[in-house]
LOTOR-768600 format. One record per residue (C-alpha): y, x, z. Coordinates in pm, whole numbers, padded with zeros to 5 digits, always signed. Example, Ala and Ser with C-alpha at 12.3 -4.5 7.8 and 13.67 -1.06 7.14 Angstrom:
-00450+01230+00780 -00106+01367+00714 
This chain:
+11551-00372+10172 +11322-00581+10388 +11009-00400+10275 +11135-00090+10458 +11157-00283+10788 +10807-00426+10819 +10735-00294+11169 +11051-00442+11331 +10977-00771+11150 +10621-00775+11285 +10753-00701+11634 +11003-00988+11609 +10735-01233+11494 +10495-01117+11767 +10769-01156+12029 +10859-01511+11918 +10493-01622+11900 +10447-01548+12271 +10659-01846+12380 +10665-02047+12057 +10315-02026+11905 +10241-02078+11539 +09971-01983+11293 +10064-01773+10992 +09886-01888+10675 +10087-01675+10433 +10374-01430+10463 +10529-01243+10172 +10798-00982+10226 +11005-00905+09919 +11288-00651+09894 +11563-00908+09961 +11389-01203+10128 +11071-01327+10286 +10868-01640+10238 +10617-01780+10482 +10379-02067+10535 +10318-02135+10903 +10146-02408+11100 +10296-02538+11422 +10091-02679+11710 +10012-03052+11692 +10315-03263+11779 +10554-02967+11751 +10811-02991+11470 +11053-02723+11588 +11033-02479+11297 +11408-02410+11318 +11394-02261+11667 +11116-02024+11572 +11300-01909+11261 +11628-01867+11453 +11455-01660+11722 +11290-01435+11462 +11631-01381+11304 +11790-01302+11642 +11516-01058+11746 +11482-00889+11407 +11763-00642+11345 +11956-00723+11028 +11880-00438+10784 +12160-00530+10547 +12515-00404+10583 +12788-00650+10675 +13048-00488+10450 +13075-00792+10224 +13237-01002+10496 +13606-01074+10464 +13849-00925+10715 +13896-01270+10872 +13524-01315+10926 +13493-00965+11068 +13774-01040+11318 +13588-01352+11426 +13283-01137+11497 +13071-01304+11230 +12770-01131+11081 +12620-01157+10736 +12338-01410+10732 +12085-01282+10481 +11821-01523+10606 +11988-01831+10460 +11875-01752+10102 +11601-02017+10090 
């Protein structure tokens, strides 16, 4: 559950904002997902990099047991963040 991992999420966002600034207008953390409204600096449209870096820095709190054996052999991880 994401709501149990607020501090690591805050740390990940803080870390990403150092090199890739953005303004948070709204951020809602629900048990199985999060929604946010952010503002990028003028002329900057690279939302995807910020989101990817938050995902990389934030440890995935969900188990990867639902992956198939083939995907596990490939070293793939569950991607919970793609539920938007």
